[in-house]
Structures are given as C-alpha cells and as structure tokens.
Phi, psi and omega in degrees: 000137192282157189297320175308317182297312182299313182297319178302313175308308186297323174297314182307307179301315189299322180294309181295318179293328175291322162307317185287325184294326184256026183301317189288331179283320174307326185251010184298320174275082182271011178223156172273177181306321179279006178084015170282141168289122176269119181252115182262131182245134161258120178235192183204169181041063180099335183099180182276345186059030170266002175270197176301344174272355180232251184275358182046041186285315184300314171309313178304315184289320176299319181297319178277348181216083183289005177267001196236138171234130182250127178240123175251139172236115176270130181227135174036210175277168173311312185298306188294316181299321180302327181291313180297322177297311176303322178297312184296310179301312174309315177291325190078016178245084189280139168266356187226156171275321176231140171248140165270130187243121176302147175307328181289344174279342197287325175310314179290328180286312171300339176283351182225063188297332189290350180275352182236153172298132173273119188272003182311310184284342175273350184242035183295337183266359185268150173217141179229162170301136195301331184278334168301305184298317184299322174309331181264003183255136175280173182300331183265013176087350173295139177267104184260012182206134173254122185290132188264266186249173166232183173233063182293146192248138181230189184245112171270139186215155174276091178300334174291320178289325170302316185294324178300328188259007173074026176259152174310151176242335178302131187296330173290323179284338168294324174298315186290323182297325181270012180100000177050228183293345182252017186295134179231179185286334183288326182287315186301307182292334175294317174292320176307314184296323182287313179301322181289319182299327182281323193248343190064015179251168186284151181268319182228167183282315181197153175298326180294332181286320179295316176303324178310329177264323179304318190284340182273003176258011176239113182304313175241074188281322176247329184225142174272158183301340174278006176096347182296131173285124175241016192298339183244003175302177186289328174298316177288326182295319176300314177299315180302310188298310181305317188280317183290343175283004185250027185302319177297344185277338185275155179279349181063028182259160168271118176309143176073010169268169182298325179292321185288314178303321187291327188295337180298344187231357179277154177295339178254020179280177183293148183270343176223158171210139178284110188237116179292165194297322184286351189274352172312314183294329171295312176297317174295324171302321180286338184243340190098144192294331187275004179291139175243134177149328175285132182222165180230131177267137183269075177195148180222128181296141182071008173100208181290147177211139173240144183231097171093189195129171180202176183221168166246138182222140185245116172296147180297327184285353176291141183282348179241033188302330182290310179292327178304312183291326173298315174289327184289318182299317175302315184295333184252005182291158187302316181298323179279332169296332173290322180298309183300322175300308186303327188268330186232346180091357180296112180280135185297146167267357183274125177305311184295317174301313185291346173258007178285138180308325187288348172254317185296326184270010187277132171242160183230112187302327185297309180279047177050043179065025183299145184278065190300325172313308180285330180297308177284341173289317171304317180293326175289321180292335182287345186286129184244326192240137172247105185296144178286133184236101181262200190287338185248016179304308186284329174286330184281322181288331176286320177307314180299303189292326175304311176300318178293333176291317181300329181271329197255315192264294190274337177051044179259009173217155164281170184295324180295325184296311184301313181300315182301314182287335180287326177296317181286332180288329175297319177305318185287354180264347185286000000 
C-alpha cells in the first residue's frame, strides 16, 4: 500500500473513531424542538438511496408517522464504517439508532445478540429468502438484522465480441452454451478457452472477480463452523488449480481501477464478467448509456451465487430503539423492497418482492432489453448456499486474493509459488 493511501486511511479512521467515541453526545438530543423523534441512520459507500435521491421512502414514512424525523449519514467505505461501528457497539456509545451493516459484518453481529434489538416481533409481515434470514439469526434464535438487498449473480457478456468470435449472441443460446441449469466452471472455462484461441482476447476480467463467485458456492470455504481452518484443504486447492490454469483468459486487471473501468467499452476488453444484479449500474457508468454490446444471460457457473447485500441493525443502546426497530422493519418490508428496486436497482431479499410483477417484468434497454427482473429473480432462487464467515474469514480471504493477484495481476509468481506462500500466510494466521 502506498504511503499516501496509508495516510489517507489513517486520517479517515481517526475521524470515524472520533465519531464513535463521542457517539453518546451525538445522539443525546433524540427529539426535535417540535417534539419529533429523530431516528439517525449510519450507512456507507454512497448511502442507502432510501431518501429523495433514491426511492423517497423516508418522506413516505415521515408522512405516515408525523412524530418521526429520519436522518441518514453515509460514512466512508464498508471497511472504515465497520471499524467505527465495532467501536461504537463495544463501548455502547452509539451515534446512531440504525446501522446499515454489510453482509460481511453479520457473523460478528450475530455473535453478540445482546447488543442488538431482536427484530422478530417487528418483522412478522416481512419475508426473506431462507439463507438471507439465516445470516441474521444468532445461535439463540434472535433476529438481529433486517435484510435489505442481495446480489444474485448472472453472466454479463459482450454480444458484439461474441459475434466476432463466432459464438452465439442470443442470451438464451448463451445460457445454453455455458451449460444452462447444469452450468459448471469446467464449461465456463472451456468456452473461454475457445474464445481466447479464436480472438487472442481475454474472456473474463480478473481471477479475483471469478473467485468472488466461486467462494460463495462453498459453505465452509476457509473455516468450519467449529473454528477449524480449512483454507488450504483439497476443496480450496482444487478450485485454485482450476482457476489459475486459466491465466491466458484473464485481462489481468484489478477490479474497480481506472483500467478495469475502461475495459468495459474497449474492443479488446473482456468478453464476460460475472455480474451481481447491482453491477449493471457500474457497467452503464463505465460505458455511457448509449453503448451497445452488453447483454445478460440467465446462467451462472457452478449454480446460484450471491455477491453482496446488507442489513439494518438496531443497537440496544439506542434511546429510540422501539421506533428505530419499527422503521427498520418497514424499510425492509416487501412493498418497500419493490420500490427500492424500481428506484435504484437494489435487488430484494424478500421472497414476495422478488416474485412481484413490478420486478419480474422489468426489462433494461441498455442490456438489449434483457428481462433483468426475471433473470435475477431466477438467479436468486438458484442460490442454495450461504458461505460461513467466521472471525478469520476476511484475513484468510485477503491472503487468498493476494495469491491470485501475484499470479494474475503482477504475474510475479507462478501458481505453485503463490500457493506455497499462501500456505505459509495461512499458518501465520492460525
């Protein structure tokens, strides 16, 4: 990490920790001058889009509940916000009544259920996909998070590049080409090899991006639920070998960099990317709304896969926890999840919402009028596994993606060399 980046991160963390430390003072005034209860929400990475810039849900709730005023503050990235959140929760000095929690945070949250309001009684009219709800339940059965969105994953592809390679371009035919209901990684890479041999161009964007899907299809990818580390076991090694054998198919880019952004619209860019529902807006942003070529196929190698998603959690130390819990339940109810999808493309975690015609019937002209509502609803229903994320999950995941980067991006090591270093790195974390 470069020095400037370290300094920026340190400064950001200092600010956030300061926010957390003075949390009790920040929320000491929980009512307005005219007696309204103020519900303060912390979000991150651009916010929840529930306000007037997105689904306009806050104004709707305030109109129906004139005693409530909602204030949302978006702070930094998920990682930075999580550090501030952890400090606030552990000290009991919360600046907020509701926190937007990334799915990645949930293992630590469910491990301390006494710190959070049990939302079970508040969310009787809510329904979630079973694996989504399971992510928010503690060992003693408390529901400590109300699910917002999920990231069901399909295959986005450049139909123009497919045509040049002599591959089918119709999305149904592409789904069949990649294996349809029986799609697996062998087939995805086999087609990629054919594409690369014909064109000399990359098939996918990065190994790290592919691994981002692969790892979600293994329930205990790095750790077992009893705490045993399995990050170097045969299951992971076989996937690593399978992935690193496809080096020539990669564009060797790091996701979210300028080069990766630009590659979405260049003639020598990657032909496919494994895209969760929320990535569509990123693709559009990187190419411009008038770009022609990207399409979406209702298929995913290895079956269903979820990337991303978040929850609303209410700390027990909130002075307005009852009103906050009611708001969290309302924001995540099926009706509101439908409204959020229509406004922002945030795919619902609610079973009822995902089957609503207002979602299922949605098409997207940018993606060649693809029925994205039905596609991502199908992809959500295909998800069977919610990977276990233990306390060392993210440290182990960082070591694994670092190994892939040494093979794929910097190309400073062979696959064998990178694996050996990864094994040593895992030992250091044991």
